[in-house]
Biopython code that builds the backbone (N, CA, C, O; Angstrom):
import numpy as np
from Bio.PDB.StructureBuilder import StructureBuilder

atoms = [
    (1, "MET", "N", (202.677, 60.811, 6.753)),
    (1, "MET", "CA", (201.942, 61.870, 6.100)),
    (1, "MET", "C", (201.441, 61.354, 4.756)),
    (1, "MET", "O", (202.172, 60.660, 4.048)),
    (2, "ASN", "N", (200.226, 61.679, 4.407)),
    (2, "ASN", "CA", (199.668, 61.178, 3.154)),
    (2, "ASN", "C", (200.084, 62.063, 1.978)),
    (2, "ASN", "O", (200.589, 63.170, 2.166)),
    (3, "GLU", "N", (199.865, 61.559, 0.769)),
    (3, "GLU", "CA", (200.321, 62.246, -0.438)),
    (3, "GLU", "C", (199.607, 63.579, -0.664)),
    (3, "GLU", "O", (200.204, 64.511, -1.203)),
    (4, "LYS", "N", (198.359, 63.681, -0.268)),
    (4, "LYS", "CA", (197.653, 64.955, -0.431)),
    (4, "LYS", "C", (198.297, 66.043, 0.427)),
    (4, "LYS", "O", (198.438, 67.182, -0.017)),
    (5, "GLU", "N", (198.683, 65.699, 1.637)),
    (5, "GLU", "CA", (199.338, 66.669, 2.520)),
    (5, "GLU", "C", (200.720, 67.037, 1.969)),
    (5, "GLU", "O", (201.103, 68.207, 2.013)),
    (6, "ARG", "N", (201.465, 66.074, 1.457)),
    (6, "ARG", "CA", (202.763, 66.377, 0.849)),
    (6, "ARG", "C", (202.583, 67.308, -0.347)),
    (6, "ARG", "O", (203.355, 68.250, -0.529)),
    (7, "THR", "N", (201.573, 67.044, -1.149)),
    (7, "THR", "CA", (201.306, 67.900, -2.305)),
    (7, "THR", "C", (201.003, 69.317, -1.846)),
    (7, "THR", "O", (201.497, 70.279, -2.434)),
    (8, "ARG", "N", (200.203, 69.453, -0.810)),
    (8, "ARG", "CA", (199.886, 70.790, -0.288)),
    (8, "ARG", "C", (201.152, 71.525, 0.141)),
    (8, "ARG", "O", (201.301, 72.718, -0.122)),
    (9, "ARG", "N", (202.048, 70.823, 0.790)),
    (9, "ARG", "CA", (203.286, 71.451, 1.254)),
    (9, "ARG", "C", (204.195, 71.832, 0.090)),
    (9, "ARG", "O", (204.857, 72.869, 0.128)),
    (10, "ILE", "N", (204.227, 71.000, -0.934)),
    (10, "ILE", "CA", (205.009, 71.324, -2.129)),
    (10, "ILE", "C", (204.448, 72.594, -2.774)),
    (10, "ILE", "O", (205.203, 73.492, -3.144)),
    (11, "VAL", "N", (203.135, 72.663, -2.904)),
    (11, "VAL", "CA", (202.488, 73.843, -3.482)),
    (11, "VAL", "C", (202.766, 75.071, -2.619)),
    (11, "VAL", "O", (203.019, 76.150, -3.156)),
    (12, "ASP", "N", (202.725, 74.935, -1.302)),
    (12, "ASP", "CA", (203.037, 76.051, -0.411)),
    (12, "ASP", "C", (204.413, 76.625, -0.720)),
    (12, "ASP", "O", (204.576, 77.843, -0.802)),
    (13, "ASP", "N", (205.406, 75.749, -0.892)),
    (13, "ASP", "CA", (206.751, 76.219, -1.170)),
    (13, "ASP", "C", (206.856, 76.853, -2.556)),
    (13, "ASP", "O", (207.584, 77.830, -2.731)),
    (14, "LEU", "N", (206.148, 76.319, -3.531)),
    (14, "LEU", "CA", (206.136, 76.939, -4.854)),
    (14, "LEU", "C", (205.542, 78.345, -4.790)),
    (14, "LEU", "O", (206.082, 79.281, -5.380)),
    (15, "LEU", "N", (204.439, 78.485, -4.076)),
    (15, "LEU", "CA", (203.818, 79.802, -3.938)),
    (15, "LEU", "C", (204.729, 80.771, -3.193)),
    (15, "LEU", "O", (204.790, 81.953, -3.532)),
    (16, "LEU", "N", (205.421, 80.286, -2.200)),
    (16, "LEU", "CA", (206.367, 81.124, -1.465)),
    (16, "LEU", "C", (207.440, 81.656, -2.405)),
    (16, "LEU", "O", (207.800, 82.832, -2.339)),
    (17, "TYR", "N", (207.954, 80.791, -3.283)),
    (17, "TYR", "CA", (208.950, 81.238, -4.256)),
    (17, "TYR", "C", (208.350, 82.313, -5.171)),
    (17, "TYR", "O", (208.975, 83.346, -5.412)),
    (18, "CYS", "N", (207.160, 82.068, -5.669)),
    (18, "CYS", "CA", (206.514, 83.028, -6.569)),
    (18, "CYS", "C", (206.286, 84.368, -5.884)),
    (18, "CYS", "O", (206.603, 85.413, -6.452)),
    (19, "PHE", "N", (205.749, 84.351, -4.688)),
    (19, "PHE", "CA", (205.473, 85.595, -3.975)),
    (19, "PHE", "C", (206.765, 86.356, -3.664)),
    (19, "PHE", "O", (206.792, 87.584, -3.748)),
    (20, "SER", "N", (207.825, 85.646, -3.309)),
    (20, "SER", "CA", (209.081, 86.310, -2.966)),
    (20, "SER", "C", (209.791, 86.864, -4.197)),
    (20, "SER", "O", (210.715, 87.667, -4.067)),
    (21, "ASN", "N", (209.369, 86.446, -5.393)),
    (21, "ASN", "CA", (209.963, 86.953, -6.632)),
    (21, "ASN", "C", (208.978, 87.777, -7.456)),
    (21, "ASN", "O", (209.192, 87.992, -8.649)),
    (22, "ASP", "N", (207.921, 88.229, -6.836)),
    (22, "ASP", "CA", (206.916, 89.075, -7.481)),
    (22, "ASP", "C", (206.359, 88.455, -8.763)),
    (22, "ASP", "O", (206.100, 89.162, -9.737)),
    (23, "ILE", "N", (206.177, 87.150, -8.759)),
    (23, "ILE", "CA", (205.530, 86.455, -9.868)),
    (23, "ILE", "C", (204.032, 86.541, -9.616)),
    (23, "ILE", "O", (203.546, 86.137, -8.559)),
    (24, "GLN", "N", (203.301, 87.074, -10.598)),
    (24, "GLN", "CA", (201.885, 87.368, -10.401)),
    (24, "GLN", "C", (201.018, 86.616, -11.403)),
    (24, "GLN", "O", (201.522, 85.879, -12.251)),
    (25, "LYS", "N", (199.721, 86.813, -11.294)),
    (25, "LYS", "CA", (198.732, 86.169, -12.162)),
    (25, "LYS", "C", (198.980, 84.660, -12.219)),
    (25, "LYS", "O", (199.079, 84.069, -13.295)),
    (26, "LEU", "N", (199.074, 84.071, -11.067)),
    (26, "LEU", "CA", (199.389, 82.646, -10.960)),
    (26, "LEU", "C", (198.214, 81.770, -11.365)),
    (26, "LEU", "O", (197.062, 82.035, -11.021)),
    (27, "GLN", "N", (198.541, 80.726, -12.103)),
    (27, "GLN", "CA", (197.579, 79.688, -12.447)),
    (27, "GLN", "C", (198.181, 78.377, -11.997)),
    (27, "GLN", "O", (199.337, 78.079, -12.296)),
    (28, "LEU", "N", (197.401, 77.599, -11.282)),
    (28, "LEU", "CA", (197.876, 76.348, -10.706)),
    (28, "LEU", "C", (196.963, 75.215, -11.144)),
    (28, "LEU", "O", (195.739, 75.319, -11.065)),
    (29, "ASP", "N", (197.572, 74.133, -11.606)),
    (29, "ASP", "CA", (196.818, 72.952, -12.007)),
    (29, "ASP", "C", (197.491, 71.744, -11.363)),
    (29, "ASP", "O", (198.689, 71.524, -11.546)),
    (30, "ILE", "N", (196.731, 70.972, -10.619)),
    (30, "ILE", "CA", (197.252, 69.781, -9.952)),
    (30, "ILE", "C", (196.504, 68.578, -10.496)),
    (30, "ILE", "O", (195.275, 68.516, -10.443)),
    (31, "GLN", "N", (197.262, 67.626, -11.019)),
    (31, "GLN", "CA", (196.665, 66.400, -11.549)),
    (31, "GLN", "C", (197.257, 65.222, -10.779)),
    (31, "GLN", "O", (198.475, 65.052, -10.711)),
    (32, "GLN", "N", (196.378, 64.421, -10.207)),
    (32, "GLN", "CA", (196.820, 63.288, -9.397)),
    (32, "GLN", "C", (196.107, 62.029, -9.867)),
    (32, "GLN", "O", (194.905, 62.041, -10.131)),
    (33, "ASP", "N", (196.865, 60.945, -9.968)),
    (33, "ASP", "CA", (196.270, 59.636, -10.224)),
    (33, "ASP", "C", (196.869, 58.655, -9.221)),
    (33, "ASP", "O", (197.437, 59.076, -8.214)),
    (34, "LYS", "N", (196.755, 57.379, -9.477)),
    (34, "LYS", "CA", (197.223, 56.376, -8.510)),
    (34, "LYS", "C", (198.737, 56.277, -8.431)),
    (34, "LYS", "O", (199.263, 55.745, -7.453)),
    (35, "THR", "N", (199.458, 56.776, -9.439)),
    (35, "THR", "CA", (200.907, 56.609, -9.472)),
    (35, "THR", "C", (201.703, 57.879, -9.245)),
    (35, "THR", "O", (202.880, 57.815, -8.890)),
    (36, "LYS", "N", (201.072, 59.049, -9.448)),
    (36, "LYS", "CA", (201.850, 60.289, -9.352)),
    (36, "LYS", "C", (200.949, 61.503, -9.185)),
    (36, "LYS", "O", (199.732, 61.442, -9.360)),
    (37, "VAL", "N", (201.596, 62.601, -8.840)),
    (37, "VAL", "CA", (200.953, 63.907, -8.858)),
    (37, "VAL", "C", (201.829, 64.816, -9.714)),
    (37, "VAL", "O", (203.055, 64.802, -9.603)),
    (38, "THR", "N", (201.178, 65.611, -10.574)),
    (38, "THR", "CA", (201.885, 66.575, -11.402)),
    (38, "THR", "C", (201.303, 67.956, -11.113)),
    (38, "THR", "O", (200.089, 68.159, -11.133)),
    (39, "ILE", "N", (202.197, 68.885, -10.847)),
    (39, "ILE", "CA", (201.812, 70.251, -10.513)),
    (39, "ILE", "C", (202.309, 71.162, -11.627)),
    (39, "ILE", "O", (203.503, 71.211, -11.919)),
    (40, "HIS", "N", (201.380, 71.880, -12.243)),
    (40, "HIS", "CA", (201.705, 72.863, -13.280)),
    (40, "HIS", "C", (201.436, 74.239, -12.692)),
    (40, "HIS", "O", (200.353, 74.497, -12.168)),
    (41, "LEU", "N", (202.419, 75.118, -12.781)),
    (41, "LEU", "CA", (202.244, 76.474, -12.287)),
    (41, "LEU", "C", (202.702, 77.438, -13.376)),
    (41, "LEU", "O", (203.793, 77.290, -13.928)),
    (42, "THR", "N", (201.874, 78.412, -13.679)),
    (42, "THR", "CA", (202.212, 79.456, -14.647)),
    (42, "THR", "C", (202.017, 80.804, -13.973)),
    (42, "THR", "O", (201.049, 81.015, -13.242)),
    (43, "GLY", "N", (202.945, 81.707, -14.227)),
    (43, "GLY", "CA", (202.845, 83.048, -13.675)),
    (43, "GLY", "C", (203.558, 84.038, -14.566)),
    (43, "GLY", "O", (204.213, 83.667, -15.539)),
    (44, "TYR", "N", (203.422, 85.307, -14.216)),
    (44, "TYR", "CA", (204.010, 86.384, -15.007)),
    (44, "TYR", "C", (204.819, 87.292, -14.103)),
    (44, "TYR", "O", (204.416, 87.586, -12.978)),
    (45, "CYS", "N", (205.970, 87.736, -14.607)),
    (45, "CYS", "CA", (206.827, 88.614, -13.819)),
    (45, "CYS", "C", (207.385, 89.722, -14.715)),
    (45, "CYS", "O", (207.510, 89.563, -15.929)),
    (46, "GLU", "N", (207.714, 90.836, -14.086)),
    (46, "GLU", "CA", (208.230, 91.980, -14.827)),
    (46, "GLU", "C", (209.683, 91.805, -15.225)),
    (46, "GLU", "O", (210.154, 92.451, -16.160)),
    (47, "SER", "N", (210.398, 90.933, -14.519)),
    (47, "SER", "CA", (211.785, 90.634, -14.870)),
    (47, "SER", "C", (212.093, 89.202, -14.428)),
    (47, "SER", "O", (211.426, 88.649, -13.554)),
    (48, "LYS", "N", (213.087, 88.635, -15.034)),
    (48, "LYS", "CA", (213.498, 87.267, -14.708)),
    (48, "LYS", "C", (213.985, 87.229, -13.264)),
    (48, "LYS", "O", (214.813, 88.054, -12.877)),
    (49, "PRO", "N", (213.488, 86.286, -12.455)),
    (49, "PRO", "CA", (213.988, 86.183, -11.076)),
    (49, "PRO", "C", (215.500, 85.950, -11.074)),
    (49, "PRO", "O", (216.003, 85.095, -11.804)),
    (50, "SER", "N", (216.207, 86.703, -10.262)),
    (50, "SER", "CA", (217.675, 86.636, -10.250)),
    (50, "SER", "C", (218.200, 85.272, -9.814)),
    (50, "SER", "O", (219.317, 84.893, -10.167)),
    (51, "ASP", "N", (217.401, 84.536, -9.053)),
    (51, "ASP", "CA", (217.850, 83.227, -8.557)),
    (51, "ASP", "C", (217.188, 82.067, -9.296)),
    (51, "ASP", "O", (217.188, 80.944, -8.793)),
    (52, "MET", "N", (216.630, 82.312, -10.470)),
    (52, "MET", "CA", (215.850, 81.285, -11.157)),
    (52, "MET", "C", (216.683, 80.036, -11.475)),
    (52, "MET", "O", (216.198, 78.921, -11.287)),
    (53, "GLU", "N", (217.913, 80.196, -11.948)),
    (53, "GLU", "CA", (218.735, 79.028, -12.269)),
    (53, "GLU", "C", (219.084, 78.239, -11.002)),
    (53, "GLU", "O", (219.062, 77.008, -11.006)),
    (54, "LYS", "N", (219.401, 78.945, -9.935)),
    (54, "LYS", "CA", (219.707, 78.269, -8.669)),
    (54, "LYS", "C", (218.477, 77.550, -8.136)),
    (54, "LYS", "O", (218.581, 76.443, -7.607)),
    (55, "PHE", "N", (217.322, 78.173, -8.273)),
    (55, "PHE", "CA", (216.069, 77.554, -7.846)),
    (55, "PHE", "C", (215.827, 76.271, -8.634)),
    (55, "PHE", "O", (215.487, 75.239, -8.056)),
    (56, "PHE", "N", (216.001, 76.332, -9.946)),
    (56, "PHE", "CA", (215.791, 75.150, -10.787)),
    (56, "PHE", "C", (216.803, 74.055, -10.443)),
    (56, "PHE", "O", (216.445, 72.878, -10.398)),
    (57, "ASP", "N", (218.060, 74.428, -10.200)),
    (57, "ASP", "CA", (219.057, 73.433, -9.782)),
    (57, "ASP", "C", (218.639, 72.773, -8.473)),
    (57, "ASP", "O", (218.794, 71.563, -8.310)),
    (58, "ALA", "N", (218.113, 73.560, -7.543)),
    (58, "ALA", "CA", (217.660, 73.012, -6.260)),
    (58, "ALA", "C", (216.506, 72.049, -6.462)),
    (58, "ALA", "O", (216.425, 71.028, -5.780)),
    (59, "LEU", "N", (215.613, 72.359, -7.391)),
    (59, "LEU", "CA", (214.484, 71.468, -7.660)),
    (59, "LEU", "C", (214.936, 70.134, -8.235)),
    (59, "LEU", "O", (214.223, 69.136, -8.123)),
    (60, "ASN", "N", (216.098, 70.109, -8.842)),
    (60, "ASN", "CA", (216.620, 68.886, -9.439)),
    (60, "ASN", "C", (217.539, 68.110, -8.502)),
    (60, "ASN", "O", (218.266, 67.220, -8.945)),
    (61, "ALA", "N", (217.513, 68.438, -7.216)),
    (61, "ALA", "CA", (218.253, 67.629, -6.238)),
    (61, "ALA", "C", (217.666, 66.221, -6.272)),
    (61, "ALA", "O", (216.451, 66.060, -6.388)),
    (62, "PRO", "N", (218.511, 65.208, -6.172)),
    (62, "PRO", "CA", (217.981, 63.829, -6.215)),
    (62, "PRO", "C", (216.981, 63.570, -5.088)),
    (62, "PRO", "O", (217.179, 63.995, -3.950)),
    (63, "ARG", "N", (215.932, 62.880, -5.424)),
    (63, "ARG", "CA", (214.927, 62.523, -4.420)),
    (63, "ARG", "C", (215.524, 61.509, -3.456)),
    (63, "ARG", "O", (216.274, 60.619, -3.857)),
    (64, "ASN", "N", (215.184, 61.654, -2.191)),
    (64, "ASN", "CA", (215.695, 60.760, -1.165)),
    (64, "ASN", "C", (214.538, 60.272, -0.302)),
    (64, "ASN", "O", (214.237, 60.875, 0.728)),
    (65, "PRO", "N", (213.880, 59.173, -0.719)),
    (65, "PRO", "CA", (212.707, 58.691, 0.023)),
    (65, "PRO", "C", (213.017, 58.248, 1.450)),
    (65, "PRO", "O", (212.118, 58.212, 2.290)),
    (66, "ASN", "N", (214.270, 57.911, 1.738)),
    (66, "ASN", "CA", (214.626, 57.448, 3.079)),
    (66, "ASN", "C", (214.515, 58.549, 4.125)),
    (66, "ASN", "O", (214.402, 58.269, 5.319)),
    (67, "LEU", "N", (214.547, 59.796, 3.678)),
    (67, "LEU", "CA", (214.512, 60.908, 4.620)),
    (67, "LEU", "C", (213.218, 61.711, 4.561)),
    (67, "LEU", "O", (213.162, 62.827, 5.077)),
    (68, "GLU", "N", (212.173, 61.157, 3.937)),
    (68, "GLU", "CA", (210.951, 61.921, 3.730)),
    (68, "GLU", "C", (210.274, 62.363, 5.018)),
    (68, "GLU", "O", (209.666, 63.432, 5.051)),
    (69, "GLY", "N", (210.361, 61.578, 6.064)),
    (69, "GLY", "CA", (209.771, 61.995, 7.337)),
    (69, "GLY", "C", (210.384, 63.282, 7.840)),
    (69, "GLY", "O", (209.685, 64.147, 8.367)),
    (70, "TYR", "N", (211.690, 63.409, 7.680)),
    (70, "TYR", "CA", (212.402, 64.632, 8.074)),
    (70, "TYR", "C", (211.968, 65.804, 7.204)),
    (70, "TYR", "O", (211.686, 66.886, 7.719)),
    (71, "TYR", "N", (211.911, 65.601, 5.891)),
    (71, "TYR", "CA", (211.520, 66.664, 4.972)),
    (71, "TYR", "C", (210.077, 67.086, 5.207)),
    (71, "TYR", "O", (209.733, 68.259, 5.058)),
    (72, "ASP", "N", (209.230, 66.121, 5.576)),
    (72, "ASP", "CA", (207.825, 66.440, 5.836)),
    (72, "ASP", "C", (207.699, 67.538, 6.884)),
    (72, "ASP", "O", (206.831, 68.405, 6.781)),
    (73, "GLU", "N", (208.562, 67.501, 7.889)),
    (73, "GLU", "CA", (208.505, 68.479, 8.969)),
    (73, "GLU", "C", (208.960, 69.862, 8.519)),
    (73, "GLU", "O", (208.481, 70.873, 9.032)),
    (74, "LEU", "N", (209.891, 69.911, 7.555)),
    (74, "LEU", "CA", (210.462, 71.190, 7.147)),
    (74, "LEU", "C", (209.764, 71.814, 5.949)),
    (74, "LEU", "O", (209.698, 73.038, 5.836)),
    (75, "LEU", "N", (209.248, 70.991, 5.066)),
    (75, "LEU", "CA", (208.636, 71.488, 3.840)),
    (75, "LEU", "C", (207.323, 72.185, 4.158)),
    (75, "LEU", "O", (206.553, 71.717, 4.997)),
    (76, "GLY", "N", (207.071, 73.286, 3.500)),
    (76, "GLY", "CA", (205.809, 74.006, 3.702)),
    (76, "GLY", "C", (205.745, 74.710, 5.035)),
    (76, "GLY", "O", (204.661, 74.971, 5.559)),
    (77, "GLY", "N", (206.918, 75.019, 5.592)),
    (77, "GLY", "CA", (206.961, 75.725, 6.867)),
    (77, "GLY", "C", (206.443, 77.143, 6.733)),
    (77, "GLY", "O", (206.098, 77.580, 5.635)),
    (78, "HIS", "N", (206.388, 77.841, 7.806)),
    (78, "HIS", "CA", (205.770, 79.162, 7.813)),
    (78, "HIS", "C", (206.798, 80.277, 7.693)),
    (78, "HIS", "O", (206.611, 81.348, 8.270)),
    (79, "GLN", "N", (207.874, 80.047, 6.957)),
    (79, "GLN", "CA", (208.853, 81.103, 6.755)),
    (79, "GLN", "C", (208.314, 82.085, 5.737)),
    (79, "GLN", "O", (207.616, 81.709, 4.795)),
    (80, "GLU", "N", (208.648, 83.350, 5.939)),
    (80, "GLU", "CA", (208.162, 84.356, 5.000)),
    (80, "GLU", "C", (208.867, 84.219, 3.660)),
    (80, "GLU", "O", (208.224, 84.285, 2.613)),
    (81, "PHE", "N", (210.178, 84.031, 3.680)),
    (81, "PHE", "CA", (210.953, 83.818, 2.464)),
    (81, "PHE", "C", (211.976, 82.725, 2.740)),
    (81, "PHE", "O", (212.442, 82.572, 3.869)),
    (82, "ARG", "N", (212.319, 81.973, 1.714)),
    (82, "ARG", "CA", (213.329, 80.934, 1.832)),
    (82, "ARG", "C", (214.578, 81.360, 1.090)),
    (82, "ARG", "O", (214.525, 82.119, 0.122)),
    (83, "LYS", "N", (215.699, 80.855, 1.566)),
    (83, "LYS", "CA", (216.934, 80.990, 0.806)),
    (83, "LYS", "C", (216.893, 79.926, -0.283)),
    (83, "LYS", "O", (216.315, 78.855, -0.099)),
    (84, "THR", "N", (217.502, 80.229, -1.401)),
    (84, "THR", "CA", (217.430, 79.313, -2.544)),
    (84, "THR", "C", (217.924, 77.928, -2.185)),
    (84, "THR", "O", (217.332, 76.939, -2.618)),
    (85, "GLN", "N", (218.993, 77.824, -1.403)),
    (85, "GLN", "CA", (219.517, 76.501, -1.079)),
    (85, "GLN", "C", (218.526, 75.670, -0.271)),
    (85, "GLN", "O", (218.610, 74.442, -0.278)),
    (86, "GLU", "N", (217.589, 76.313, 0.423)),
    (86, "GLU", "CA", (216.588, 75.573, 1.182)),
    (86, "GLU", "C", (215.556, 74.915, 0.269)),
    (86, "GLU", "O", (214.840, 74.007, 0.692)),
    (87, "TYR", "N", (215.481, 75.367, -0.971)),
    (87, "TYR", "CA", (214.572, 74.732, -1.911)),
    (87, "TYR", "C", (215.065, 73.345, -2.321)),
    (87, "TYR", "O", (214.341, 72.608, -2.993)),
    (88, "ARG", "N", (216.279, 72.982, -1.928)),
    (88, "ARG", "CA", (216.755, 71.613, -2.168)),
    (88, "ARG", "C", (215.847, 70.617, -1.463)),
    (88, "ARG", "O", (215.664, 69.500, -1.947)),
    (89, "LEU", "N", (215.279, 71.003, -0.329)),
    (89, "LEU", "CA", (214.326, 70.131, 0.357)),
    (89, "LEU", "C", (213.143, 69.828, -0.540)),
    (89, "LEU", "O", (212.666, 68.695, -0.601)),
    (90, "LEU", "N", (212.676, 70.853, -1.234)),
    (90, "LEU", "CA", (211.580, 70.663, -2.175)),
    (90, "LEU", "C", (212.015, 69.715, -3.290)),
    (90, "LEU", "O", (211.270, 68.807, -3.660)),
    (91, "GLY", "N", (213.209, 69.919, -3.822)),
    (91, "GLY", "CA", (213.732, 69.047, -4.864)),
    (91, "GLY", "C", (213.847, 67.605, -4.423)),
    (91, "GLY", "O", (213.670, 66.691, -5.229)),
    (92, "MET", "N", (214.141, 67.389, -3.158)),
    (92, "MET", "CA", (214.294, 66.036, -2.635)),
    (92, "MET", "C", (212.956, 65.333, -2.422)),
    (92, "MET", "O", (212.916, 64.142, -2.114)),
    (93, "MET", "N", (211.859, 66.079, -2.589)),
    (93, "MET", "CA", (210.527, 65.495, -2.439)),
    (93, "MET", "C", (209.868, 65.195, -3.779)),
    (93, "MET", "O", (208.804, 64.576, -3.823)),
    (94, "ILE", "N", (210.489, 65.627, -4.865)),
    (94, "ILE", "CA", (209.898, 65.425, -6.186)),
    (94, "ILE", "C", (210.836, 64.597, -7.055)),
    (94, "ILE", "O", (212.017, 64.445, -6.740)),
    (95, "ASP", "N", (210.309, 64.069, -8.139)),
    (95, "ASP", "CA", (211.103, 63.238, -9.044)),
    (95, "ASP", "C", (211.534, 63.971, -10.310)),
    (95, "ASP", "O", (212.612, 63.708, -10.842)),
    (96, "GLU", "N", (210.707, 64.880, -10.790)),
    (96, "GLU", "CA", (211.018, 65.588, -12.032)),
    (96, "GLU", "C", (210.618, 67.052, -11.905)),
    (96, "GLU", "O", (209.615, 67.391, -11.277)),
    (97, "ALA", "N", (211.431, 67.912, -12.521)),
    (97, "ALA", "CA", (211.116, 69.342, -12.554)),
    (97, "ALA", "C", (211.455, 69.887, -13.935)),
    (97, "ALA", "O", (212.508, 69.591, -14.499)),
    (98, "GLN", "N", (210.548, 70.678, -14.457)),
    (98, "GLN", "CA", (210.784, 71.371, -15.723)),
    (98, "GLN", "C", (210.463, 72.840, -15.512)),
    (98, "GLN", "O", (209.503, 73.190, -14.826)),
    (99, "LEU", "N", (211.281, 73.693, -16.111)),
    (99, "LEU", "CA", (211.106, 75.135, -15.993)),
    (99, "LEU", "C", (211.238, 75.751, -17.378)),
    (99, "LEU", "O", (212.138, 75.411, -18.145)),
    (100, "ARG", "N", (210.328, 76.660, -17.678)),
    (100, "ARG", "CA", (210.395, 77.384, -18.938)),
    (100, "ARG", "C", (210.139, 78.858, -18.643)),
    (100, "ARG", "O", (209.174, 79.211, -17.965)),
    (101, "PHE", "N", (211.014, 79.705, -19.160)),
    (101, "PHE", "CA", (210.839, 81.143, -18.983)),
    (101, "PHE", "C", (210.937, 81.823, -20.338)),
    (101, "PHE", "O", (211.977, 81.780, -20.995)),
    (102, "GLU", "N", (209.860, 82.441, -20.741)),
    (102, "GLU", "CA", (209.818, 83.288, -21.929)),
    (102, "GLU", "C", (209.140, 84.563, -21.485)),
    (102, "GLU", "O", (207.924, 84.610, -21.301)),
    (103, "PHE", "N", (209.949, 85.599, -21.315)),
    (103, "PHE", "CA", (209.459, 86.850, -20.756)),
    (103, "PHE", "C", (208.130, 87.236, -21.378)),
    (103, "PHE", "O", (207.997, 87.253, -22.602)),
    (104, "PRO", "N", (207.161, 87.541, -20.558)),
    (104, "PRO", "CA", (207.164, 87.658, -19.096)),
    (104, "PRO", "C", (206.645, 86.403, -18.378)),
    (104, "PRO", "O", (206.404, 86.436, -17.172)),
    (105, "GLU", "N", (206.474, 85.293, -19.121)),
    (105, "GLU", "CA", (205.834, 84.104, -18.545)),
    (105, "GLU", "C", (206.860, 83.105, -18.013)),
    (105, "GLU", "O", (207.890, 82.844, -18.635)),
    (106, "ILE", "N", (206.542, 82.558, -16.843)),
    (106, "ILE", "CA", (207.335, 81.482, -16.263)),
    (106, "ILE", "C", (206.409, 80.288, -16.058)),
    (106, "ILE", "O", (205.285, 80.438, -15.579)),
    (107, "GLN", "N", (206.889, 79.109, -16.421)),
    (107, "GLN", "CA", (206.106, 77.886, -16.249)),
    (107, "GLN", "C", (206.950, 76.859, -15.512)),
    (107, "GLN", "O", (208.118, 76.640, -15.831)),
    (108, "LEU", "N", (206.334, 76.242, -14.530)),
    (108, "LEU", "CA", (206.967, 75.177, -13.765)),
    (108, "LEU", "C", (206.085, 73.929, -13.841)),
    (108, "LEU", "O", (204.858, 74.019, -13.789)),
    (109, "GLU", "N", (206.711, 72.794, -13.963)),
    (109, "GLU", "CA", (205.984, 71.522, -13.879)),
    (109, "GLU", "C", (206.797, 70.601, -12.979)),
    (109, "GLU", "O", (207.960, 70.310, -13.257)),
    (110, "LEU", "N", (206.181, 70.154, -11.916)),
    (110, "LEU", "CA", (206.820, 69.243, -10.968)),
    (110, "LEU", "C", (206.029, 67.941, -10.930)),
    (110, "LEU", "O", (204.798, 67.949, -10.948)),
    (111, "THR", "N", (206.752, 66.823, -10.878)),
    (111, "THR", "CA", (206.107, 65.508, -10.793)),
    (111, "THR", "C", (206.692, 64.747, -9.614)),
    (111, "THR", "O", (207.904, 64.716, -9.402)),
    (112, "ARG", "N", (205.801, 64.141, -8.861)),
    (112, "ARG", "CA", (206.192, 63.277, -7.739)),
    (112, "ARG", "C", (205.505, 61.927, -7.955)),
    (112, "ARG", "O", (204.279, 61.834, -8.015)),
    (113, "PHE", "N", (206.330, 60.888, -8.069)),
    (113, "PHE", "CA", (205.798, 59.534, -8.213)),
    (113, "PHE", "C", (205.578, 58.930, -6.829)),
    (113, "PHE", "O", (206.378, 59.140, -5.918)),
    (114, "PHE", "N", (204.506, 58.191, -6.680)),
    (114, "PHE", "CA", (204.216, 57.537, -5.403)),
    (114, "PHE", "C", (204.969, 56.211, -5.369)),
    (114, "PHE", "O", (204.833, 55.374, -6.261)),
    (115, "HIS", "N", (205.747, 56.045, -4.337)),
    (115, "HIS", "CA", (206.534, 54.804, -4.200)),
    (115, "HIS", "C", (205.888, 53.894, -3.193)),
    (115, "HIS", "O", (206.394, 52.802, -2.935)),
]
sb = StructureBuilder()
sb.init_structure("model")
sb.init_model(0)
sb.init_chain("A")
sb.init_seg("    ")
for serial, (resi, resn, name, xyz) in enumerate(atoms, 1):
    if name == "N":
        sb.init_residue(resn, " ", resi, " ")
    sb.init_atom(name, np.array(xyz, "f"), 0.0, 1.0, " ", f" {name:<3s}", serial, name[0])
structure = sb.get_structure()
């Protein structure tokens, strides 16, 4: 699978998280060069998502390039909502995650380096 398709699947899972937590007014910025892709997502919510810390911990799961073919099949699936622990798959596809929440704004930045 190419990097553009992986990026699309990562974005799909981010949007799924936002929609399942009523995060609205989403702004998405994707920057890609020869070495990495960085995804910036900003949104607004009426209350802090109850699973936000668990979600962020899942995003910081160590990347495992040896299993990417397996993750490719599962990431960006057509589930209506994911359990927080399933977001570990997303974390295993990225190298860095940053999260900032200042009510009512939430900001996420994910980086995936091309190996």
